[in-house]
Wavefront OBJ file of the C-alpha trace (Angstrom):
o trace
v 37.497 -63.681 -52.999
v 40.839 -61.844 -52.908
v 40.867 -58.024 -52.883
v 41.519 -56.590 -56.346
v 45.005 -55.321 -55.501
v 46.050 -58.680 -54.054
v 44.617 -60.520 -57.037
v 46.700 -58.271 -59.284
v 49.908 -58.935 -57.328
v 49.517 -62.600 -56.372
v 51.341 -64.117 -59.358
v 53.938 -61.350 -59.772
v 57.358 -60.940 -58.195
v 57.109 -57.878 -55.949
v 59.757 -55.498 -54.591
v 58.812 -53.173 -51.738
v 61.195 -50.261 -52.274
v 61.711 -48.200 -49.132
v 60.724 -49.399 -45.674
v 59.348 -46.329 -43.947
v 55.732 -46.103 -42.865
v 54.350 -46.649 -46.379
v 56.652 -49.573 -47.140
v 55.758 -51.202 -43.848
v 52.034 -50.841 -44.516
v 52.483 -52.306 -48.028
v 54.262 -55.347 -46.581
v 51.632 -55.758 -43.876
v 48.737 -55.576 -46.352
v 50.207 -58.064 -48.823
v 51.280 -60.510 -46.099
v 47.837 -60.397 -44.487
v 46.265 -61.774 -47.650
v 49.203 -63.750 -49.057
v 51.166 -64.932 -46.004
v 53.240 -67.441 -47.992
v 54.174 -65.081 -50.831
v 57.867 -64.374 -51.287
v 58.609 -60.665 -51.099
v 61.741 -58.512 -51.225
v 62.249 -55.306 -49.253
v 64.991 -52.902 -50.388
v 66.167 -49.875 -48.452
v 69.305 -47.756 -48.269
v 69.386 -48.379 -44.528
v 69.587 -51.798 -42.889
v 66.045 -53.034 -42.203
v 64.757 -56.219 -40.575
v 61.102 -56.848 -41.527
v 59.146 -59.303 -39.418
v 57.752 -62.395 -41.120
v 58.700 -65.334 -43.275
v 59.670 -65.478 -46.960
v 60.983 -61.908 -46.873
v 64.336 -61.137 -48.486
v 66.135 -57.834 -47.924
v 68.473 -55.766 -50.085
v 70.166 -52.983 -48.125
v 72.982 -50.489 -48.568
v 74.165 -47.991 -51.162
v 73.414 -50.245 -54.141
v 69.872 -51.118 -53.099
v 68.369 -49.618 -56.284
v 70.347 -51.980 -58.505
v 67.778 -54.746 -58.009
v 64.797 -52.786 -59.383
v 64.716 -54.502 -62.777
v 64.699 -57.992 -61.218
v 60.983 -57.747 -60.381
v 57.618 -57.636 -62.142
v 56.253 -54.942 -59.816
v 58.089 -52.341 -57.735
v 56.014 -50.755 -54.953
v 58.033 -47.548 -54.550
v 57.965 -45.308 -51.495
v 57.497 -41.611 -52.402
v 60.792 -40.204 -51.128
v 63.056 -42.363 -53.314
v 64.301 -40.574 -56.423
v 64.429 -42.423 -59.765
v 66.272 -39.562 -61.459
v 69.274 -41.797 -62.164
v 67.452 -45.139 -62.427
v 66.695 -46.789 -65.778
v 63.681 -49.085 -65.634
v 63.229 -51.812 -68.239
v 59.941 -52.376 -70.026
v 59.171 -55.586 -68.126
v 59.170 -53.883 -64.723
v 56.140 -51.915 -63.522
v 56.947 -49.147 -61.043
v 53.903 -48.211 -59.000
v 52.932 -47.037 -55.514
v 50.109 -47.177 -52.997
v 48.289 -44.151 -54.443
v 48.345 -45.655 -57.943
v 47.009 -48.989 -56.713
v 44.325 -47.288 -54.615
v 43.138 -45.180 -57.542
v 43.049 -48.204 -59.842
v 41.455 -50.778 -57.564
v 39.739 -49.286 -54.473
v 35.955 -49.318 -54.830
v 34.967 -45.897 -53.471
v 34.597 -42.223 -54.409
v 37.941 -40.445 -54.711
v 38.980 -36.808 -54.602
v 42.688 -36.095 -55.075
v 44.477 -32.894 -54.119
v 47.948 -31.873 -55.236
v 49.947 -28.670 -55.686
v 53.187 -27.122 -54.545
v 51.425 -25.486 -51.613
v 47.966 -25.553 -50.040
v 47.238 -29.243 -50.555
v 47.120 -30.155 -46.850
v 44.738 -27.316 -45.972
v 42.589 -27.988 -49.047
v 42.483 -31.727 -48.332
v 41.525 -31.196 -44.689
v 38.834 -28.653 -45.569
v 37.364 -30.972 -48.215
v 37.293 -33.790 -45.673
v 35.603 -31.564 -43.056
v 32.921 -30.493 -45.546
v 32.164 -34.070 -46.611
v 32.146 -35.306 -43.010
v 29.827 -32.477 -41.938
v 27.447 -33.525 -44.730
v 27.244 -37.007 -43.199
v 29.452 -38.690 -45.763
v 31.695 -41.620 -44.838
v 34.868 -39.598 -45.461
v 38.525 -40.613 -45.024
v 41.544 -38.296 -45.049
v 44.545 -40.247 -46.347
v 47.700 -40.061 -48.452
v 50.545 -37.578 -48.167
v 48.915 -36.057 -45.089
v 50.552 -38.867 -43.106
v 48.206 -41.842 -43.521
v 49.250 -44.455 -46.143
v 46.252 -45.120 -48.390
v 46.531 -48.895 -47.879
v 45.474 -48.310 -44.257
v 41.999 -47.442 -45.563
v 41.648 -50.374 -47.977
v 39.962 -52.760 -45.563
v 37.210 -50.364 -44.544
v 36.207 -48.405 -47.661
v 32.901 -49.138 -49.382
v 31.237 -47.805 -52.539
v 29.710 -45.112 -50.273
v 33.089 -43.970 -48.901
v 34.611 -40.640 -49.981
v 38.397 -40.914 -49.907
v 40.110 -37.511 -49.729
v 43.671 -38.174 -50.874
v 46.462 -35.653 -50.510
v 48.927 -36.472 -53.291
v 52.541 -35.342 -53.505
v 54.378 -35.154 -56.811
v 56.461 -38.115 -55.601
v 53.311 -40.221 -55.182
v 51.950 -39.110 -58.549
v 55.171 -39.711 -60.491
v 54.358 -43.377 -61.113
v 50.577 -43.104 -60.925
v 48.564 -44.012 -64.020
v 45.017 -43.387 -62.839
v 43.185 -40.257 -61.743
v 40.508 -39.520 -59.114
v 36.996 -38.556 -60.167
v 37.559 -35.096 -58.654
v 41.087 -33.699 -58.996
v 42.387 -30.425 -57.538
v 45.616 -28.710 -58.624
v 46.160 -25.831 -56.206
v 49.278 -24.309 -57.852
v 52.695 -25.126 -59.320
v 55.961 -23.544 -58.162
v 59.590 -24.620 -58.371
v 60.213 -27.418 -55.899
v 61.972 -30.800 -55.688
v 64.184 -29.898 -58.632
v 66.786 -32.411 -57.454
v 64.321 -35.324 -57.514
v 63.205 -35.559 -61.142
v 64.710 -36.208 -64.528
v 64.205 -32.931 -66.370
v 64.066 -30.860 -63.156
v 61.038 -28.565 -63.109
v 59.542 -30.171 -66.224
v 59.719 -33.593 -64.601
v 58.089 -32.184 -61.465
v 55.232 -30.664 -63.494
v 54.691 -33.873 -65.452
v 54.391 -35.830 -62.206
v 51.800 -33.390 -60.821
v 49.683 -33.604 -63.974
v 49.090 -37.332 -63.541
v 46.314 -36.259 -61.182
v 44.196 -35.264 -64.203
v 45.778 -37.048 -67.175
v 43.561 -40.122 -66.835
v 40.233 -38.445 -66.095
v 37.188 -38.936 -68.322
v 34.091 -36.946 -69.231
v 32.370 -37.915 -65.955
v 35.159 -36.429 -63.829
v 35.979 -32.923 -62.565
v 39.288 -31.057 -62.720
v 39.578 -28.016 -60.423
v 42.577 -25.781 -61.027
v 44.131 -22.436 -60.084
v 42.772 -19.837 -62.498
v 44.943 -17.036 -61.072
v 48.320 -18.612 -61.632
v 47.894 -19.160 -65.349
v 48.380 -22.902 -65.031
v 47.549 -23.177 -68.729
v 51.270 -22.483 -69.103
v 51.796 -25.981 -67.707
v 48.443 -27.677 -68.272
v 46.821 -28.235 -71.650
v 43.250 -27.858 -70.484
v 41.838 -29.113 -73.759
v 43.712 -32.394 -73.278
v 41.292 -33.583 -70.590
v 37.699 -34.664 -71.143
v 36.805 -33.809 -67.551
v 34.669 -30.849 -66.536
v 37.086 -27.968 -65.867
v 36.553 -25.481 -63.024
v 38.969 -22.595 -62.544
v 39.270 -21.159 -59.032
v 40.293 -17.554 -58.306
v 40.855 -15.758 -55.005
v 38.327 -13.252 -56.335
v 35.560 -15.868 -56.491
v 32.780 -15.255 -54.015
v 31.659 -17.852 -51.532
v 28.043 -18.025 -50.326
v 29.311 -17.594 -46.743
v 31.895 -15.642 -44.744
v 35.170 -17.317 -43.732
v 35.648 -16.297 -40.091
v 37.999 -19.076 -38.969
v 41.161 -17.591 -37.406
v 43.187 -20.534 -38.759
v 42.457 -19.414 -42.318
v 44.102 -15.994 -42.513
v 45.282 -14.611 -45.846
v 44.153 -14.773 -49.469
v 45.979 -18.062 -50.057
v 43.861 -19.756 -47.396
v 40.708 -18.214 -48.865
v 41.574 -19.822 -52.181
v 42.081 -23.174 -50.438
v 38.572 -22.833 -48.998
v 37.202 -22.234 -52.490
v 39.055 -25.269 -53.874
v 37.531 -27.439 -51.142
v 34.097 -25.887 -51.657
v 34.155 -26.709 -55.375
v 35.172 -30.298 -54.643
v 32.454 -30.733 -51.999
v 29.825 -29.278 -54.342
v 30.862 -31.807 -57.000
v 29.706 -34.467 -54.523
v 26.441 -32.685 -53.745
v 27.323 -31.107 -50.381
v 25.103 -28.168 -49.381
v 26.418 -24.635 -48.845
v 25.383 -24.864 -45.192
v 27.447 -28.013 -44.622
v 30.405 -26.470 -46.468
v 30.253 -23.477 -44.122
v 30.057 -25.739 -41.060
v 33.026 -27.701 -42.384
v 35.081 -24.509 -42.604
v 34.070 -23.547 -39.065
v 35.242 -26.924 -37.724
v 38.704 -26.626 -39.332
v 41.225 -26.520 -36.461
v 44.348 -25.612 -38.407
v 47.341 -27.593 -39.631
v 50.333 -28.222 -37.392
v 53.465 -26.496 -38.762
v 51.439 -24.249 -41.092
v 51.114 -20.718 -39.727
v 50.768 -22.424 -36.361
v 50.640 -20.042 -33.415
v 53.066 -21.412 -30.826
v 52.328 -18.768 -28.207
v 53.550 -15.478 -26.758
v 56.799 -15.529 -24.770
v 58.607 -12.489 -23.344
v 56.195 -10.274 -25.268
v 56.929 -11.911 -28.641
v 54.377 -14.055 -30.479
v 55.968 -17.005 -32.281
v 54.571 -18.759 -35.350
v 55.718 -22.072 -36.809
v 55.359 -22.302 -40.596
v 57.832 -25.117 -41.273
v 55.602 -26.556 -43.993
v 56.535 -23.518 -46.141
v 59.336 -24.961 -48.272
v 59.140 -22.499 -51.174
v 59.429 -18.673 -51.238
v 55.829 -18.074 -52.317
v 54.504 -19.821 -49.201
v 56.715 -17.647 -46.987
v 55.479 -14.485 -48.657
v 51.863 -15.596 -48.180
v 52.469 -16.178 -44.456
v 54.156 -12.793 -43.947
v 51.345 -10.965 -45.730
v 48.634 -12.896 -43.864
v 50.084 -12.335 -40.371
v 50.874 -8.639 -41.114
v 52.850 -8.015 -37.904
v 56.021 -10.016 -38.570
v 59.126 -8.310 -37.155
v 61.532 -11.263 -37.435
v 61.703 -13.967 -40.095
v 63.778 -17.138 -39.717
v 64.415 -19.012 -42.958
v 66.795 -21.450 -44.629
v 67.296 -25.162 -45.276
v 68.513 -27.623 -47.873
v 69.711 -26.148 -51.167
v 67.745 -27.833 -53.976
v 68.692 -25.437 -56.728
v 65.712 -23.069 -56.440
v 66.309 -19.540 -57.772
v 65.930 -17.152 -54.808
v 66.490 -13.881 -56.719
v 62.858 -12.749 -56.526
v 62.635 -13.849 -52.900
v 65.645 -11.668 -52.058
v 63.902 -8.718 -53.707
v 60.804 -9.439 -51.638
v 62.767 -9.645 -48.382
v 64.427 -6.315 -49.083
v 61.104 -4.563 -49.753
v 58.766 -6.226 -47.214
v 58.016 -4.823 -43.764
v 60.004 -7.468 -41.838
v 62.914 -5.765 -40.025
v 65.010 -8.727 -38.842
v 66.105 -11.501 -41.214
v 67.762 -14.580 -39.711
v 69.174 -17.153 -42.108
v 70.116 -20.748 -41.243
v 72.193 -23.168 -43.348
v 72.270 -23.736 -46.257
v 70.020 -21.434 -48.279
v 69.529 -18.936 -45.472
v 73.246 -18.144 -45.404
v 73.348 -17.686 -49.184
v 70.371 -15.327 -49.070
v 71.870 -13.294 -46.204
v 75.169 -13.047 -48.119
v 73.347 -11.797 -51.201
v 71.374 -9.205 -49.218
v 74.571 -8.043 -47.479
v 76.301 -7.470 -50.806
v 73.315 -5.416 -51.940
v 73.580 -3.272 -48.785
v 70.139 -4.273 -47.499
v 69.379 -1.887 -44.591
v 67.698 -4.539 -42.443
v 69.139 -6.451 -39.504
v 70.802 -9.476 -41.146
v 71.932 -12.480 -39.111
v 73.596 -15.731 -40.182
v 72.717 -18.259 -37.483
v 74.753 -21.450 -37.181
v 71.621 -23.480 -36.490
v 67.989 -23.198 -35.435
v 68.888 -22.871 -31.756
v 71.044 -19.827 -32.408
v 68.303 -18.421 -34.645
v 65.750 -18.610 -31.814
v 68.183 -16.967 -29.378
v 68.726 -14.111 -31.844
v 64.982 -13.798 -32.413
v 64.425 -13.206 -28.697
v 67.076 -10.456 -28.768
v 65.837 -8.699 -31.890
v 62.045 -9.006 -32.060
v 60.136 -6.009 -30.728
v 57.610 -6.565 -27.962
v 54.108 -7.038 -29.324
v 55.462 -8.240 -32.661
v 55.732 -11.648 -34.375
v 58.669 -13.962 -34.987
v 57.936 -16.346 -37.866
v 59.847 -19.483 -38.842
v 59.093 -20.043 -42.527
v 62.051 -21.781 -44.209
v 61.483 -21.342 -47.984
v 63.464 -24.589 -48.271
v 63.239 -28.224 -47.244
v 64.587 -29.392 -43.884
v 66.505 -32.478 -45.049
v 69.966 -30.959 -44.587
v 69.559 -31.215 -40.801
v 66.198 -32.814 -39.988
v 64.295 -35.924 -41.031
v 61.388 -33.783 -42.263
v 59.682 -30.426 -41.712
v 57.669 -31.864 -38.818
v 60.831 -32.662 -36.873
v 62.186 -29.168 -37.542
v 58.935 -27.515 -36.491
v 58.777 -29.546 -33.294
v 62.377 -28.607 -32.449
v 61.557 -24.940 -33.060
v 58.655 -25.112 -30.623
v 60.856 -26.763 -28.005
v 63.491 -24.052 -28.385
v 60.924 -21.255 -28.099
v 59.709 -22.634 -24.792
v 63.243 -23.369 -23.574
v 64.442 -19.784 -24.054
v 61.107 -18.172 -23.260
v 61.034 -19.205 -19.625
l 1 2 3 4 5 6 7 8 9 10 11 12 13 14 15 16 17 18 19 20 21 22 23 24 25 26 27 28 29 30 31 32 33 34 35 36 37 38 39 40 41 42 43 44 45 46 47 48 49 50 51 52 53 54 55 56 57 58 59 60 61 62 63 64 65 66 67 68 69 70 71 72 73 74 75 76 77 78 79 80 81 82 83 84 85 86 87 88 89 90 91 92 93 94 95 96 97 98 99 100 101 102 103 104 105 106 107 108 109 110 111 112 113 114 115 116 117 118 119 120 121 122 123 124 125 126 127 128 129 130 131 132 133 134 135 136 137 138 139 140 141 142 143 144 145 146 147 148 149 150 151 152 153 154 155 156 157 158 159 160 161 162 163 164 165 166 167 168 169 170 171 172 173 174 175 176 177 178 179 180 181 182 183 184 185 186 187 188 189 190 191 192 193 194 195 196 197 198 199 200 201 202 203 204 205 206 207 208 209 210 211 212 213 214 215 216 217 218 219 220 221 222 223 224 225 226 227 228 229 230 231 232 233 234 235 236 237 238 239 240 241 242 243 244 245 246 247 248 249 250 251 252 253 254 255 256 257 258 259 260 261 262 263 264 265 266 267 268 269 270 271 272 273 274 275 276 277 278 279 280 281 282 283 284 285 286 287 288 289 290 291 292 293 294 295 296 297 298 299 300 301 302 303 304 305 306 307 308 309 310 311 312 313 314 315 316 317 318 319 320 321 322 323 324 325 326 327 328 329 330 331 332 333 334 335 336 337 338 339 340 341 342 343 344 345 346 347 348 349 350 351 352 353 354 355 356 357 358 359 360 361 362 363 364 365 366 367 368 369 370 371 372 373 374 375 376 377 378 379 380 381 382 383 384 385 386 387 388 389 390 391 392 393 394 395 396 397 398 399 400 401 402 403 404 405 406 407 408 409 410 411 412 413 414 415 416 417 418 419 420 421 422 423 424 425 426 427 428 429 430
C-alpha cells in the first residue's frame, strides 16, 4: 500500500519549487516511492538533481511555470507576492501535506518570536514523559524526513513559519501562537495583513477536539477572532504561575518564562505530568544564536542573538541580560517601522550603539539627528562592528549582537551571520 501522500500525488503533475534542503527531501521522498514518476524542479539558481525523469526550470523566470502543474510543492522562502495562481493549480508544502496525511499526534508552534524555544521545550517535556516525540519543521528538519518513522503513538512537534503556513489548509490538534509582530512585510500580498493571515492557518482548521493556545498579554484578539474556532482556547500570560520554579540559566527574561508556559500548556494537553514538565525544562540546553553566550574575551562577555530579527526580540534580550554595554544591530531593510525602537534605544541603559548596513545605519542616522547622547557608530560590516565593540565595551560588561532585522542583505541566513560573529569575536579576542 502506498503512503497517503504518495497516493495523493501519484496521478498528478508535480512541480518541486525551490531546491534547498526541503525541496531535495521532497524529491527524495517522492522518488523513493514513485521512481518512474516524471517530476519538475524549478529554482532561481541552476540546479542538477540526481535521478531519471526529472526536468529542471532555472533562472529569473522560473516562477512562470507554476500554472503548468496540478500540484506545486513550494519551498518556504519563495515569495508568491507577485504570482497569480490559477484555480486548477494547488500550491502546497511539506507542512501542509504532513498535517493532512501523517498518522500521528501533532502540535504546531508559530509566532513572530519564541517559536524555536517553545517548540524545543515542548519536545523536551514530551520526551521526558516517555513519549515518542519528534522535533521537526522550521527548526531545520524538513517534516518529510519524519514520515517514514512516525506511528499513531508519535508526537510530532512542528515549528511552523508563516512561509510554511501560507499555503497550509490543515491545522494541528494542539496549536500555539506565541505572538505577532511586524515581520516579512516584503514577502506577502497585503504586507502585514498577509503575514497575519498566513500565521492564522495554524488554527483556522481546528475542530472542537483541538486546542488553541495563544498570547493573552499581547491582545491577539486584535488579529484573531477567537470565536471563529471551535477548538478549546487557552490564553497564556507571563503572569501565569507554573507549579515549579524555572531555574535554567538558558531561560532568562520574562519572554522565556512565557515560552515555558506555552510549552507547559501544550504538554498538559497531551497528559504530561507537572514533574515531567519540570524535568523537560531542566534538560533544555538553549538555542544556538538566541541569547547564546559566546564567552568572555578581554574582559568583555559576548552574546549572540542573531535569531532576533525584530525590535521586540532585541528589547527582550537587553532586558533579560541586564548588563549590556554595547549593542550591535542592523540588517536587511524590509520596511519595518523602527520609530519606537529608536525611542527605546535612546532611553535604555545600553551606552554604545553600533549599527551595520542597512537598517543599522538608518537608525544611527536618526539617533544622531535627535542628538542622542550615547556613543553612536556606523560600522561598514560585522567585522568592523566587532572591532569597535572591543574598543568601546567596558570590562565586566556585555556586548550583544541582536540585529532587529533579517540577515539576507549580506548572509544566507541568521545562522551564517551568527557563526561569523562568533568567529570574529575569537579572532580579535586573542
